C-alpha positions as CSV (number, residue, x, y, z in Angstrom):
1,M,-0.7,11.2,2.9
2,C,0.3,14.4,2.2
3,I,-2.6,15.0,-0.3
4,R,-4.6,14.6,3.2
5,D,-2.8,17.0,5.0
6,S,-3.1,19.9,2.0
7,Y,-6.7,19.1,2.5
8,T,-6.4,19.6,6.6
9,A,-4.3,22.7,6.1
10,R,-6.5,24.2,3.9
11,A,-9.4,23.9,6.3
12,N,-7.5,25.6,8.9
13,L,-7.3,22.3,11.1
14,D,-3.5,23.1,12.2
15,P,-2.7,19.5,11.1
16,L,0.5,17.8,12.6
17,V,1.9,15.3,10.3
18,I,4.2,12.5,12.0
19,E,5.1,10.9,9.0
20,G,7.9,8.6,10.1
21,F,11.3,7.7,9.1
22,G,9.5,5.5,5.8
23,A,7.6,8.5,4.7
24,G,5.8,7.9,1.2
25,G,5.6,3.8,1.7
26,Q,5.5,1.6,-1.1
27,L,5.8,4.6,-3.6
28,M,9.3,5.8,-2.4
29,L,10.4,2.1,-3.9
30,T,9.0,2.9,-7.2
31,T,10.9,4.3,-10.1
32,D,8.5,5.8,-12.3
33,V,4.7,6.2,-11.8
34,E,2.9,6.8,-15.0
35,N,-0.9,6.4,-13.9
36,Y,-1.5,9.3,-11.6
37,P,-3.2,12.2,-13.1
38,V,-1.3,15.8,-13.6
39,F,1.9,13.8,-14.4
40,P,1.6,13.1,-18.2
41,E,5.1,12.2,-18.6
42,G,5.3,10.3,-15.3
43,I,7.4,11.2,-12.4
44,Q,9.6,9.4,-9.8
45,G,8.2,8.1,-6.7
46,P,10.2,9.9,-4.4
47,E,10.0,13.0,-6.6
48,M,6.3,12.6,-6.3
49,M,6.1,12.5,-2.7
50,Q,8.4,15.2,-2.0
51,T,5.9,17.3,-4.1
52,F,2.9,16.3,-2.1
53,R,5.1,17.2,1.3
54,D,5.7,20.4,-0.3
55,Q,2.1,21.3,-1.1
56,A,1.2,20.1,2.4
57,E,3.6,22.6,3.9
58,R,2.9,25.4,2.0
59,F,-0.8,25.5,3.3
60,G,0.7,25.1,6.8
61,A,1.0,21.4,7.9
62,T,3.7,20.6,10.3
63,T,5.7,17.6,9.2
64,V,7.7,15.4,11.9
65,A,10.0,12.9,10.5
66,E,9.5,10.2,13.4
67,D,7.9,7.0,13.7
68,V,5.0,7.0,16.5
69,T,6.0,5.0,19.2
70,R,2.5,4.5,21.2
71,V,-1.0,6.1,20.9
72,D,-3.9,6.1,23.3
73,F,-7.4,6.3,22.0
74,S,-9.2,5.7,25.4
75,E,-10.0,9.6,25.7
76,R,-10.0,12.8,24.0
77,P,-7.8,14.4,23.3
78,F,-6.2,11.4,22.0
79,G,-2.3,10.9,22.8
80,V,0.5,10.0,20.2
81,W,3.9,9.4,21.5
82,V,7.2,9.7,19.8
83,D,9.4,8.1,22.4
84,D,9.1,10.6,25.2
85,E,7.5,13.5,23.4
86,E,3.8,13.5,23.8
87,Y,1.2,14.7,21.4
88,R,-2.3,15.8,21.6
89,A,-5.2,15.9,18.9
90,Q,-8.8,16.1,18.8
91,S,-8.8,14.0,15.8
92,V,-6.5,11.4,14.3
93,I,-6.2,10.2,10.8
94,I,-4.3,7.1,10.2
95,A,-3.0,6.6,7.1
96,T,0.3,4.2,8.1
97,G,-0.2,1.7,4.7
98,A,0.8,-1.8,4.2
99,T,4.1,-3.5,3.0
100,A,4.2,-6.0,0.4
101,R,5.3,-9.1,1.3
102,W,8.6,-10.2,-0.5
103,L,10.9,-13.5,-1.0
104,G,13.6,-12.3,0.9
105,L,16.4,-12.4,-1.6
106,P,19.3,-10.1,-2.0
107,S,18.8,-10.2,-5.9
108,E,14.9,-9.7,-5.5
109,E,16.0,-6.3,-3.5
110,R,18.7,-5.4,-5.5
111,L,16.2,-5.5,-8.7
112,R,13.5,-3.9,-7.0
113,G,12.6,-0.8,-9.3
114,F,14.3,-2.4,-12.1
115,G,11.9,-5.0,-13.1
116,V,11.0,-6.8,-9.8
117,S,7.7,-5.0,-8.2
118,S,4.7,-6.2,-6.3
119,C,2.3,-4.0,-8.7
120,A,1.3,-5.4,-12.0
121,T,-1.4,-2.6,-12.3
122,C,1.6,0.1,-11.6
123,D,4.4,-1.5,-13.5
124,G,2.9,-3.9,-16.1
125,F,3.1,-1.3,-18.8
126,F,6.8,-0.9,-18.7
127,F,7.4,-4.2,-19.9
128,K,4.6,-4.6,-22.7
129,D,5.0,-7.5,-25.2
130,K,7.9,-8.8,-22.9
131,P,7.8,-12.1,-20.9
132,M,6.8,-11.8,-17.2
133,V,6.9,-13.9,-14.3
134,V,4.3,-13.8,-11.5
135,V,4.9,-15.4,-7.8
136,G,2.1,-16.7,-5.9
137,G,-1.0,-19.0,-5.8
138,G,-3.4,-17.2,-4.3
139,D,-6.3,-14.7,-5.6
140,S,-3.9,-11.6,-5.8
141,A,-1.2,-13.5,-7.8
142,A,-4.2,-15.0,-10.4
143,E,-5.4,-11.5,-10.7
144,E,-2.1,-10.0,-11.4
145,A,-0.9,-13.0,-14.0
146,L,-4.6,-12.0,-15.9
147,F,-4.0,-8.4,-16.0
148,L,-0.2,-9.0,-17.0
149,A,-1.4,-11.6,-19.7
150,R,-2.9,-8.6,-21.7
151,M,0.3,-6.9,-22.3
152,A,2.9,-9.7,-21.8
153,S,4.2,-11.7,-24.8
154,R,3.8,-14.6,-22.0
155,V,3.5,-15.2,-18.5
156,T,4.8,-17.8,-16.0
157,L,3.0,-18.1,-12.5
158,V,5.2,-19.7,-10.3
159,H,3.6,-21.4,-7.4
160,R,5.3,-23.6,-4.4
161,R,2.6,-26.1,-4.4
162,D,0.7,-28.6,-7.2
163,E,-2.6,-26.5,-7.2
164,L,-3.7,-23.0,-6.6
165,R,-4.8,-21.5,-3.6
166,A,-6.9,-19.1,-5.6
167,S,-10.6,-19.2,-5.7
168,K,-12.2,-21.6,-8.3
169,I,-13.3,-19.1,-10.7
170,M,-10.0,-17.4,-10.8
171,A,-7.8,-20.6,-10.9
172,E,-9.8,-21.8,-13.8
173,R,-9.4,-18.5,-15.6
174,V,-5.5,-18.9,-15.2
175,L,-5.4,-22.6,-16.3
176,A,-7.6,-21.5,-19.4
177,H,-5.7,-18.9,-20.4
178,D,-3.5,-19.2,-23.5
179,K,-0.9,-16.9,-22.4
180,I,-0.5,-18.2,-19.0
181,D,1.9,-21.1,-17.9
182,V,2.2,-22.4,-14.6
183,R,5.2,-23.7,-13.2
184,W,4.2,-26.1,-10.3
185,N,6.0,-27.0,-7.1
186,A,8.7,-24.3,-7.7
187,V,10.4,-21.6,-5.7
188,V,12.3,-18.7,-6.8
189,E,15.8,-19.1,-5.9
190,E,17.3,-15.8,-7.8
191,V,16.5,-13.2,-10.0
192,V,19.1,-13.0,-12.6
193,G,20.1,-9.7,-14.6
194,D,22.0,-6.7,-14.2
195,P,20.9,-3.8,-14.4
196,A,17.5,-5.1,-14.9
197,V,15.9,-8.5,-14.7
198,E,16.4,-10.9,-17.6
199,A,15.5,-14.3,-16.0
200,V,13.8,-15.8,-13.0
201,R,16.0,-18.6,-11.4
202,V,13.5,-21.2,-9.9
203,R,14.0,-24.7,-7.9
204,D,11.7,-27.7,-8.2
205,V,11.0,-28.3,-4.7
206,E,10.4,-32.2,-5.5
207,T,13.9,-32.7,-7.7
208,G,15.8,-29.9,-6.7
209,E,16.3,-29.0,-10.2
210,L,17.2,-25.6,-11.2
211,S,15.9,-23.8,-14.3
212,D,15.9,-20.4,-15.7
213,I,12.5,-18.6,-17.0
214,P,13.3,-15.7,-19.2
215,S,11.6,-13.1,-18.3
216,A,11.8,-8.9,-18.4
217,A,9.9,-8.6,-15.0
218,M,8.9,-10.7,-12.0
219,F,6.2,-9.4,-9.9
220,V,5.5,-10.5,-6.5
221,A,2.0,-11.5,-5.4
222,I,2.1,-12.9,-2.0
223,G,0.1,-10.6,0.2
224,H,0.6,-7.5,1.9
225,D,1.0,-6.8,5.7
226,P,-0.9,-3.5,7.0
227,T,1.1,-1.7,9.3
228,T,-1.1,-1.5,12.3
229,G,0.8,-3.2,14.8
230,L,0.5,0.2,16.6
231,F,-3.1,0.1,17.0
232,E,-3.7,-3.3,18.4
233,G,-6.3,-3.0,21.3
234,Q,-6.8,0.6,20.3
235,I,-9.2,0.0,17.5
236,E,-11.1,-2.3,15.6
237,L,-8.5,-4.7,13.3
238,D,-9.7,-7.4,11.1
239,D,-8.4,-11.1,11.0
240,E,-5.5,-9.9,8.7
241,G,-4.7,-6.7,10.7
242,Y,-6.5,-4.0,8.5
243,V,-8.4,-1.1,10.3
244,V,-12.1,-1.8,10.2
245,T,-13.8,1.3,8.7
246,D,-17.6,2.4,7.8
247,G,-16.2,4.7,5.3
248,T,-13.3,6.2,6.9
249,R,-14.4,6.0,10.3
250,T,-13.1,3.4,12.5
251,S,-14.4,1.9,15.8
252,V,-13.3,5.1,18.0
253,E,-15.2,8.1,17.2
254,G,-12.9,10.7,15.9
255,V,-10.4,8.3,14.6
256,F,-10.4,7.8,11.0
257,A,-8.6,5.7,8.3
258,A,-7.4,6.2,4.8
259,G,-5.1,4.4,2.3
260,D,-3.7,0.9,2.4
261,V,-4.3,0.5,5.9
262,Q,-8.1,0.1,5.4
263,D,-8.0,-0.9,1.6
264,V,-7.8,-4.6,0.9
265,V,-8.9,-4.6,-2.5
266,Y,-7.4,-1.3,-4.9
267,R,-3.9,-0.4,-3.3
268,Q,-3.1,2.5,-5.7
269,A,-1.9,5.9,-5.1
270,I,-5.2,7.8,-6.4
271,T,-7.1,5.8,-4.4
272,A,-5.1,6.2,-1.3
273,A,-5.0,9.8,-2.1
274,G,-8.8,10.0,-2.6
275,S,-9.5,8.4,0.4
276,G,-7.4,10.7,2.5
277,C,-9.6,13.5,1.1
278,M,-12.6,11.5,2.3
279,A,-10.9,11.1,6.0
280,T,-10.2,15.0,5.8
281,I,-13.9,15.7,5.1
282,D,-15.1,13.3,7.9
283,A,-12.9,14.5,10.4
284,E,-13.5,18.3,9.7
285,R,-17.1,17.8,9.8
286,W,-17.0,15.5,13.0
287,L,-14.8,18.0,14.5
288,E,-17.4,20.8,13.6
289,E,-20.3,18.8,14.9
290,T,-18.8,18.2,18.2
291,A,-17.6,21.5,19.0
292,A,-21.4,22.6,18.2
293,A,-22.7,19.9,20.4
294,A,-20.3,21.1,23.3
295,E,-21.2,24.9,22.6
296,A,-25.2,23.8,22.9
297,V,-24.4,21.9,26.1
298,G,-22.5,24.9,27.7
299,A,-25.1,27.4,26.5
300,H,-27.9,24.8,28.1
301,N,-26.1,24.8,31.3
302,E,-25.6,28.6,31.7
């Protein structure tokens, strides 16, 4: 989000960033980020977010640490409200992100960032040559399991049903892989370990029997929810609630979207930053075109 704001500030667009109380999103829950350029030794997620904010503010971006409570995209300038405080803008970039679905276990929350993760691409490397668990049964879980199998000593896929919901080809790849086991008809009861994950305790949904799967990490892959409730009825959303975009353009002229709020495939910090840059450039060009068109109309009417 702040990468985008650095671009807008450098373009002299007078950007206002209403970053919300949860500024930084999922990266605020990440202890170590090692796959982002310019940080060869890695960086803590919160520290990375503060670096981005500092950079944006250096170029003149103004930040507001409040949550937006209402928007109105029916006319320009667009309206954005924080409780009773009203802001107006000629263009808006939506970068509200998405939230990983979790199991809702106290032990899962306690060990998040210490072996519990929702992103194999981000965190799998930390547990190389160790056993890992993936929770889920869809394509995302299958992809995570296959990715982790490249580096794990063993991967156990825990699924609450007796068959995968993943596409046929993904399911076949998982079932044929010699480093992946599937624990059918099982749900996670507890993540065991202190201060880090040591095992995943599962319950057989048919027999009720409890058992522990030794593991250094547990990756939860049961889906994401885009943070778009605020925009229902304002812009086009798909069936899952993600913002529908053409590039970064939404269904409303002058409103753009970037990052996980419209990305159902990659969900990486670097791709979110890249699409933020794209959205800023698109917004800048759109504002220039709109201003030029208005100027031409004004000159014609004189």
